DSSP file (Angstrom, degrees, kcal/mol; ACC not computed):
  #  RESIDUE AA STRUCTURE BP1 BP2  ACC     N-H-->O    O-->H-N    N-H-->O    O-->H-N    TCO  KAPPA ALPHA  PHI   PSI    X-CA   Y-CA   Z-CA
    1    1 A M              0   0    0      0, 0.0     2,-0.5     0, 0.0     0, 0.0   0.000 360.0 360.0 360.0 142.6   89.6  295.8  310.4
    2    2 A T        -     0   0    0     85,-0.0    85,-0.2     2,-0.0     2,-0.2  -0.824 360.0-133.0 -99.1 132.6   85.9  295.4  309.7
    3    3 A K  E     -a   87   0A   0     83,-2.1    85,-2.7    -2,-0.5     2,-0.4  -0.505  16.4-156.9 -74.4 147.5   84.3  297.0  306.5
    4    4 A I  E     -a   88   0A   0     83,-0.2     2,-0.4    -2,-0.2    85,-0.2  -1.000   7.7-171.9-126.9 129.0   81.1  299.0  306.7
    5    5 A D  E     -a   89   0A   0     83,-1.9    85,-3.4    -2,-0.4     2,-0.5  -0.977   9.6-156.2-118.6 132.7   78.7  299.6  303.8
    6    6 A I  E     -a   90   0A   0     -2,-0.4     2,-0.5    83,-0.2    85,-0.2  -0.929   5.1-166.6-112.8 130.5   75.8  302.1  304.3
    7    7 A F  E     +a   91   0A   0     83,-2.7    85,-2.3    -2,-0.5     2,-0.3  -0.975  17.1 163.5-118.7 127.8   72.8  301.8  302.1
    8    8 A S        +     0   0    0     -2,-0.5     2,-0.3    83,-0.2    86,-0.1  -0.959   7.3 122.4-139.2 153.9   70.3  304.7  302.1
    9    9 A G        -     0   0    0     84,-0.4    87,-0.2    -2,-0.3     3,-0.1  -0.910  57.8 -56.8 166.1 171.3   67.5  305.9  300.0
   10   10 A F  S >  S-     0   0    0     -2,-0.3     3,-2.5     1,-0.2     5,-0.3  -0.181  71.0 -75.9 -68.7 158.0   63.8  306.8  300.0
   11   11 A L  T 3  S+     0   0    0     83,-0.8    -1,-0.2     1,-0.3    82,-0.0  -0.260 121.5  14.6 -51.5 134.7   61.1  304.3  301.2
   12   12 A G  T 3  S+     0   0    0     -3,-0.1    -1,-0.3     1,-0.1    -2,-0.1   0.527  86.9 124.2  84.5   1.2   60.5  301.8  298.4
   13   13 A A  S <  S-     0   0    0     -3,-2.5    -2,-0.1     1,-0.1    -1,-0.1   0.713  86.2-101.0 -79.3 -13.1   63.7  302.6  296.5
   14   14 A G  S  > S+     0   0    0     -4,-0.3     4,-2.5    -5,-0.1     5,-0.2   0.672  74.5 139.6 109.1  20.2   64.9  299.0  296.7
   15   15 A K  H  > S+     0   0    0     -5,-0.3     4,-2.4     1,-0.2     5,-0.1   0.935  78.8  43.5 -52.0 -54.5   67.5  299.1  299.5
   16   16 A T  H  > S+     0   0    0      2,-0.2     4,-2.1     1,-0.2    -1,-0.2   0.849 113.1  49.6 -63.3 -42.6   66.5  295.8  300.9
   17   17 A T  H  > S+     0   0    0      2,-0.2     4,-1.8     1,-0.2    -1,-0.2   0.928 112.6  50.4 -67.0 -43.3   66.2  294.1  297.5
   18   18 A L  H  X S+     0   0    0     -4,-2.5     4,-2.3     1,-0.2    -2,-0.2   0.887 110.5  47.6 -53.0 -49.1   69.7  295.3  296.6
   19   19 A I  H  X S+     0   0    0     -4,-2.4     4,-2.0     1,-0.2    -1,-0.2   0.879 109.8  52.5 -65.5 -38.3   71.2  294.2  299.9
   20   20 A K  H  X S+     0   0    0     -4,-2.1     4,-1.9     2,-0.2    -1,-0.2   0.880 110.9  48.9 -61.6 -40.8   69.5  290.7  299.5
   21   21 A K  H  X S+     0   0    0     -4,-1.8     4,-2.2     1,-0.2     5,-0.3   0.929 111.4  50.1 -68.6 -44.7   71.0  290.4  295.9
   22   22 A L  H  <>S+     0   0    0     -4,-2.3     5,-3.1     2,-0.2     4,-0.4   0.826 106.2  54.2 -69.4 -34.4   74.5  291.5  297.2
   23   23 A I  H  <5S+     0   0    0     -4,-2.0    -1,-0.2     1,-0.2    -2,-0.2   0.937 112.2  45.4 -61.6 -45.7   74.6  288.9  300.1
   24   24 A K  H  <5S+     0   0    0     -4,-1.9    -2,-0.2    -5,-0.2    -1,-0.2   0.924 133.0  11.9 -65.0 -39.8   73.9  286.2  297.6
   25   25 A E  T  <5S+     0   0    0     -4,-2.2     3,-0.4    -5,-0.1    -3,-0.2   0.914 132.0  29.3-111.2 -56.7   76.3  287.2  295.1
   26   26 A A  T   5S+     0   0    0     -4,-0.4    -3,-0.2    -5,-0.3    -4,-0.1   0.828 128.0  39.7 -73.2 -37.5   79.0  290.0  296.0
   27   27 A Y  S > <S+     0   0    0     -5,-3.1     3,-2.1     2,-0.1    -1,-0.2   0.238  81.4 139.0-100.3   5.2   79.1  289.1  299.7
   28   28 A A  T 3  S+     0   0    0     -3,-0.4     3,-0.1    -6,-0.3    -4,-0.1  -0.310  74.2  15.2 -61.6 134.1   79.0  285.3  299.5
   29   29 A G  T 3  S+     0   0    0      1,-0.3    -1,-0.3    -6,-0.1     2,-0.2   0.238 100.8 118.9  86.5 -15.5   81.4  283.5  301.9
   30   30 A E  S <  S-     0   0    0     -3,-2.1     2,-0.9    -7,-0.2    -1,-0.3  -0.590  73.2-118.3 -82.5 148.0   81.8  286.7  303.9
   31   31 A K        -     0   0    0     -2,-0.2    55,-2.6    -3,-0.1    56,-1.9  -0.772  48.2-179.0 -80.7 106.7   80.9  287.0  307.6
   32   32 A V  E     -b   87   0A   0     -2,-0.9    23,-1.3    21,-0.2     2,-0.4  -0.842  20.9-169.2-117.6 147.6   78.3  289.7  307.3
   33   33 A V  E     -bc  88  55A   0     54,-2.3    56,-3.0    -2,-0.3     2,-0.5  -0.988  12.7-150.8-126.9 138.8   76.0  291.5  309.9
   34   34 A L  E     -bc  89  56A   0     21,-2.9    23,-2.7    -2,-0.4     2,-0.5  -0.946   6.3-163.0-110.8 133.5   73.2  293.7  309.0
   35   35 A I  E     -bc  90  57A   0     54,-3.1    56,-2.3    -2,-0.5     2,-0.5  -0.987  16.0-165.2-111.0 116.6   72.0  296.7  311.1
   36   36 A E  E     -bc  91  58A   0     21,-2.4    23,-3.1    -2,-0.5     2,-0.7  -0.901   5.9-154.6-110.0 122.7   68.6  297.5  309.9
   37   37 A N  E     - c   0  59A   0     54,-2.7     2,-0.5    -2,-0.5    23,-0.2  -0.882  13.0-176.9-101.8 113.2   67.1  300.9  311.0
   38   38 A E  E     - c   0  60A   0     21,-1.7    23,-0.7    -2,-0.7    24,-0.7  -0.931  19.0-154.8-110.9 124.0   63.4  301.0  311.0
   39   39 A F  S    S+     0   0    0     -2,-0.5    -1,-0.1    21,-0.2    23,-0.1   0.842  76.3  64.3 -66.1 -32.8   61.8  304.2  311.8
   40   40 A G  S    S-     0   0    0      2,-0.2    21,-2.3    21,-0.2    22,-0.2  -0.180  97.5-101.5 -84.4 176.3   58.5  302.6  313.1
   41   41 A E  S    S+     0   0    0     19,-0.2     2,-0.5    20,-0.1    19,-0.1   0.741 105.0  57.2 -76.8 -23.2   58.1  300.3  316.2
   42   42 A I  S    S-     0   0    0     18,-0.0     2,-0.3     0, 0.0    -2,-0.2  -0.949  79.2-137.4-116.2 129.7   58.0  297.2  314.1
   43   43 A G        +     0   0    0     -2,-0.5     4,-0.1     1,-0.2    17,-0.0  -0.627  25.5 169.1 -85.3 137.2   60.6  296.1  311.8
   44   44 A I    >>  +     0   0    0     -2,-0.3     3,-1.1     2,-0.1     4,-0.7   0.818  69.7  57.2-107.1 -46.1   59.5  294.7  308.4
   45   45 A D  H >> S+     0   0    0      1,-0.2     4,-0.9     2,-0.2     3,-0.6   0.770  94.7  68.9 -67.5 -32.4   62.5  294.4  306.2
   46   46 A G  H 34 S+     0   0    0      1,-0.3     3,-0.4     2,-0.2     4,-0.4   0.827  95.6  57.6 -51.5 -38.9   64.4  292.1  308.7
   47   47 A G  H X4 S+     0   0    0     -3,-1.1     3,-0.9     1,-0.2     4,-0.4   0.872  99.3  56.1 -63.5 -37.4   61.9  289.4  307.9
   48   48 A F  H << S+     0   0    0     -4,-0.7    -1,-0.2    -3,-0.6    -2,-0.2   0.766 112.4  44.0 -64.2 -27.4   62.7  289.5  304.3
   49   49 A L  T >< S+     0   0    0     -4,-0.9     3,-1.5    -3,-0.4     5,-0.4   0.291  79.3  99.5-106.2   4.8   66.3  288.8  305.1
   50   50 A Q  G X  S+     0   0    0     -3,-0.9     3,-0.8    -4,-0.4     4,-0.2   0.825  84.9  51.4 -66.4 -31.0   66.2  286.0  307.7
   51   51 A D  G 3  S+     0   0    0     -4,-0.4    -1,-0.3     1,-0.2    -2,-0.1   0.342  85.5  89.0 -87.7  11.7   66.9  283.4  305.3
   52   52 A A  G <  S-     0   0    0     -3,-1.5    -1,-0.2     2,-0.1    -2,-0.1   0.618  97.4-120.3 -86.3  -9.1   69.9  285.2  303.9
   53   53 A G  S <  S+     0   0    0     -3,-0.8     2,-0.3     1,-0.3   -21,-0.2   0.787  73.9 113.1  74.8  28.9   72.2  283.5  306.5
   54   54 A I  S    S-     0   0    0     -5,-0.4     2,-0.5    -4,-0.2    -1,-0.3  -0.843  72.4-102.7-124.2 161.4   73.4  286.6  308.1
   55   55 A N  E     -c   33   0A   0    -23,-1.3   -21,-2.9    -2,-0.3     2,-0.4  -0.751  37.2-159.3 -87.8 131.3   73.0  288.1  311.6
   56   56 A I  E     -c   34   0A   0     -2,-0.5     2,-0.5   -23,-0.2   -21,-0.2  -0.929  12.3-169.7-113.4 132.4   70.4  291.0  311.8
   57   57 A T  E     -c   35   0A   0    -23,-2.7   -21,-2.4    -2,-0.4     2,-0.3  -0.983  13.6-154.8-118.7 121.2   70.1  293.6  314.4
   58   58 A E  E     -c   36   0A   0     -2,-0.5     2,-0.5   -23,-0.2   -21,-0.2  -0.730   8.5-167.9 -95.8 139.4   67.0  295.8  314.2
   59   59 A M  E     +c   37   0A   0    -23,-3.1   -21,-1.7    -2,-0.3     3,-0.2  -0.909  22.5 178.0-124.3 109.5   66.9  299.3  315.6
   60   60 A N  E     +c   38   0A   0     -2,-0.5   -19,-0.2   -23,-0.2   -21,-0.2  -0.484  44.5  38.4-106.1 167.8   63.3  300.5  315.7
   61   61 A S  S    S+     0   0    0    -21,-2.3     2,-0.3   -23,-0.7   -22,-0.2   0.890 109.2  26.8  67.7  45.9   61.4  303.5  316.8
   62   62 A G  S    S-     0   0    0    -24,-0.7     2,-0.4    -3,-0.2    -1,-0.1  -0.935  85.1 -78.1 159.3-175.4   63.8  306.2  315.7
   63   63 A C    > > -     0   0    0     -2,-0.3     5,-3.9     1,-0.1     3,-0.8  -0.902  21.4-144.7-118.0 134.7   66.6  307.3  313.4
   64   64 A I  T 3 5S+     0   0    0     -2,-0.4     8,-0.1     1,-0.2    -1,-0.1   0.650 101.2  61.8 -71.5 -11.3   70.3  306.2  313.9
   65   65 A C  T 3 5S-     0   0    0      3,-0.0    -1,-0.2     7,-0.0    27,-0.0   0.618 126.7  -4.2 -85.1 -13.7   71.3  309.7  312.7
   66   66 A C  T X 5S+     0   0    0     -3,-0.8     3,-1.5     3,-0.0    -2,-0.1   0.310 133.3  29.6-138.1 -89.2   69.6  311.6  315.5
   67   67 A S  T 3 5S+     0   0    0      1,-0.3     3,-0.3     2,-0.1     4,-0.2   0.771 126.3  40.4 -66.4 -26.8   67.4  310.1  318.2
   68   68 A L  T 3><S+     0   0    0     -5,-3.9     4,-3.0     1,-0.2    -1,-0.3   0.234  74.1 116.6 -99.7  17.6   69.2  306.7  318.2
   69   69 A V  H <> S+     0   0    0     -3,-1.5     4,-1.8    -6,-0.3    -1,-0.2   0.868  82.3  43.5 -58.5 -42.8   72.8  307.8  317.9
   70   70 A G  H  > S+     0   0    0     -3,-0.3     4,-1.7     2,-0.2    -1,-0.3   0.888 115.7  48.6 -67.8 -38.1   73.8  306.4  321.5
   71   71 A D  H  > S+     0   0    0      1,-0.2     4,-2.2     2,-0.2    -2,-0.2   0.858 110.6  53.5 -69.6 -35.4   71.9  303.1  320.8
   72   72 A F  H  X S+     0   0    0     -4,-3.0     4,-2.3     2,-0.2    -2,-0.2   0.909 105.8  50.0 -64.4 -47.0   73.6  302.9  317.4
   73   73 A S  H  X S+     0   0    0     -4,-1.8     4,-2.0     1,-0.2    -1,-0.2   0.890 112.0  49.1 -57.6 -44.6   77.1  303.1  318.7
   74   74 A K  H  X S+     0   0    0     -4,-1.7     4,-3.3     1,-0.2    -1,-0.2   0.913 109.8  53.1 -63.3 -40.2   76.2  300.4  321.3
   75   75 A A  H  X S+     0   0    0     -4,-2.2     4,-2.8     1,-0.2     5,-0.3   0.900 107.5  49.6 -58.6 -45.0   74.8  298.3  318.5
   76   76 A L  H  X S+     0   0    0     -4,-2.3     4,-1.7     1,-0.2    -1,-0.2   0.893 114.4  45.6 -63.9 -39.0   78.0  298.6  316.4
   77   77 A Q  H  X S+     0   0    0     -4,-2.0     4,-2.5     2,-0.2     5,-0.2   0.923 112.3  50.9 -69.7 -45.0   80.1  297.6  319.5
   78   78 A K  H  X S+     0   0    0     -4,-3.3     4,-2.9     1,-0.2     5,-0.4   0.984 112.7  43.9 -61.0 -55.1   77.8  294.7  320.4
   79   79 A V  H  X>S+     0   0    0     -4,-2.8     4,-2.5     1,-0.2     5,-0.9   0.900 114.5  52.3 -57.8 -36.1   77.8  293.1  316.8
   80   80 A S  H  X5S+     0   0    0     -4,-1.7     4,-1.1    -5,-0.3    -1,-0.2   0.946 115.4  38.4 -65.6 -43.7   81.5  293.6  316.5
   81   81 A A  H  <5S+     0   0    0     -4,-2.5    -2,-0.2     1,-0.2    -1,-0.2   0.884 124.1  41.0 -78.1 -33.2   82.3  291.9  319.9
   82   82 A E  H  <5S+     0   0    0     -4,-2.9    -2,-0.2    -5,-0.2    -3,-0.2   0.883 130.5  19.4 -81.9 -37.7   79.7  289.1  319.5
   83   83 A Y  H  <5S-     0   0    0     -4,-2.5    -3,-0.2    -5,-0.4    -2,-0.2   0.649  79.3-145.5-113.6 -19.4   80.0  288.2  315.7
   84   84 A H     << -     0   0    0     -4,-1.1    -4,-0.1    -5,-0.9    -3,-0.1   0.964  32.9-161.7  52.3  57.5   83.4  289.5  314.7
   85   85 A P        -     0   0    0      0, 0.0   -53,-0.2     0, 0.0     3,-0.1  -0.297  31.6-149.4 -79.5 155.7   82.1  290.3  311.2
   86   86 A E  S    S+     0   0    0    -55,-2.6   -83,-2.1     1,-0.3     2,-0.4   0.806  91.7  22.8 -76.0 -39.4   84.1  290.9  308.0
   87   87 A L  E     -ab   3  32A   0    -56,-1.9   -54,-2.3   -85,-0.2     2,-0.6  -0.993  63.1-161.3-137.1 126.9   81.4  293.3  306.9
   88   88 A I  E     -ab   4  33A   0    -85,-2.7   -83,-1.9    -2,-0.4     2,-0.5  -0.950  12.8-160.7-110.6 119.8   78.7  295.3  308.6
   89   89 A I  E     -ab   5  34A   0    -56,-3.0   -54,-3.1    -2,-0.6     2,-0.6  -0.824   2.3-163.1 -87.4 124.8   75.9  296.5  306.4
   90   90 A I  E     -ab   6  35A   0    -85,-3.4   -83,-2.7    -2,-0.5     2,-0.7  -0.948   2.2-165.4-117.4 117.2   73.8  299.4  307.7
   91   91 A E  E     -ab   7  36A   0    -56,-2.3   -54,-2.7    -2,-0.6   -83,-0.2  -0.866  15.6-150.6 -93.8  97.8   70.4  299.9  306.1
   92   92 A T        -     0   0    0    -85,-2.3     2,-0.1    -2,-0.7   -77,-0.1  -0.178  28.6 -90.0 -70.1 163.0   69.2  303.4  307.1
   93   93 A S    >   -     0   0    0      1,-0.1     3,-1.6   -31,-0.1   -84,-0.4  -0.410  33.5-116.1 -66.1 150.5   65.3  304.1  307.4
   94   94 A G  T 3  S+     0   0    0      1,-0.3   -83,-0.8   -57,-0.1    -1,-0.1   0.534 116.0  59.2 -63.3 -10.1   63.7  305.3  304.2
   95   95 A L  T 3  S+     0   0    0    -85,-0.2    -1,-0.3     2,-0.0     2,-0.2   0.483  82.5 106.3-103.9  -4.5   63.1  308.6  306.2
   96   96 A V    <   -     0   0    0     -3,-1.6     2,-0.6   -87,-0.2   -87,-0.1  -0.470  53.0-156.4 -81.5 144.8   66.7  309.4  307.0
   97   97 A K              0   0    0     -2,-0.2    -3,-0.0     1,-0.1    -1,-0.0  -0.903 360.0 360.0-117.3 100.7   68.7  312.2  305.3
   98   98 A L              0   0    0     -2,-0.6    -1,-0.1    -6,-0.0    -2,-0.0   0.463 360.0 360.0 -58.9 360.0   72.4  311.5  305.6
C-alpha cells in the first residue's frame, strides 16, 4: 500500500522548503513521487525540487480540490502505475482551502 502525505499552507509558508528537507532526511531511501499543484499556468516549485532525486508531476492552471478533481484522480493512478512509489507527496496550491 502506498502512503500519501499532503502538505498545505498559505503562499510562502514554506511547504516546498519543508518537503525538500524531508526528502533529504526523513524520506531518504524511499521511492517518492511528488504531485505539485500550481494554481497558475506555469509551475515554479517543481524546479526547486528537480535535483532531489524524485519524480515530480505538476498539475497547473487550477485546484486539485475543485476544478482539477478528475485530472488529479488520473494523476494519482498514473504515478502509481508508472513508478510504484512507497510514498506520494501532494503539495497543494497556496490558494487551496482543504
